[in-house]
N, C-alpha and C positions, 0 to 999 in steps of 0.2 A: 109547496109554494116557495119555500126558502131557496131552493135550488133555482127556481124560475127567476126570483129576484136577483140572485147572484149572476145568473146568465144575462139578464137584461143590463146589469151594471157593466159586465164585460163587453156586451154589444155596444153600449153607449161609448165606452172608452175606446173601443176599436174604431168606431166612427170618427172620434176626435183624432186619433193617431193617423188614420188614413187620410183624412182631409188635410191635416197639417203637413203630412209627408208630401201630398200632392202640391202643396203650396211651397214646398222646399224648406219647410220649417221643422225643427226638432220638437219633440214633446217631452215635457218634464212632469214630475209628480203634481205640480201645482195646477197644470192644465186639467188633469183629471179631478183634482180636489175642487176646482172652480165649478166643474160640471156637476159634481155631487152636491155642492152647496146650492146651485141653481135648482136642482130637483128637490132638495130639502125645502127650499124656500117656497117652491110651487106647492108642495104638499102640506107643509106645516107653518108657512109664513115665518120661518126662522132659518137661518143659514147654518146653524150648528149641526153637528153630526146627528143623524137619526139612529137610534139604537135598534137595529133590525131585529135583534133577538126579542125585544119587548113588543114588537108590532103584532097585531092580530092578522089573521089570514086576509081579511078584506083590505087592511092597511098595506100589507105586503103586495097584494095584487095591484093596488093603486100605484105604489112605488114602482113596481115593475113596468106598468103601463107608461108612467111618466118617463122612466129611463129609456124605454124603447122609443117613445115619441121624440124625446130630446135627441137621441141618436139619429133618427130620421131627419129631424130638422137641421142638425149639424151637417149631415151628408148632403142636404139640399142647399147648404150655403147660407142659411139664415143667421143673422148676427145675434149677439147675446140679448139685446133688448127685445127683439122680436120673439126669441125663444122664451124669454122670461115671461112676457105677457101671454103668449100662447099657452105655455105650460100652466100658468096660474089659472087661466080661464078654464082649461081642460080639467084641472084638479077641482076647481070650485064647482063646475058642473057635475063632476063625478060625485063629489061630496053631497051635493044637493039631491042627486038622484038616489043615492044609497042611504042617505041620512047618517052617513058615517062621520064620526067626530074624531079628529086627530088630536090626541092629548099632547100638550106641550110637556115634554119630559124635562 
């Protein structure tokens, strides 16, 4: 599962890079950091870094799903606020369905 979460992070970042490139823009480290913060907020309602090594398998699975979904939303051209709301709703639904609790580290 850890490699799947790493792959989903790469997919999300590649979507950001491709979209920005198509817009004639460069991509810097902070663009990727902002996307990671967005996913972290959707998952744990905090924008600080999530320690992937401390996450359980179900938590890693949710993180991977959020990163993939965010990459798709980026590729579809949705802005930050729409993605933030969409990802938070997706995470909340997933947490309710699984009864998974994300611990604030």
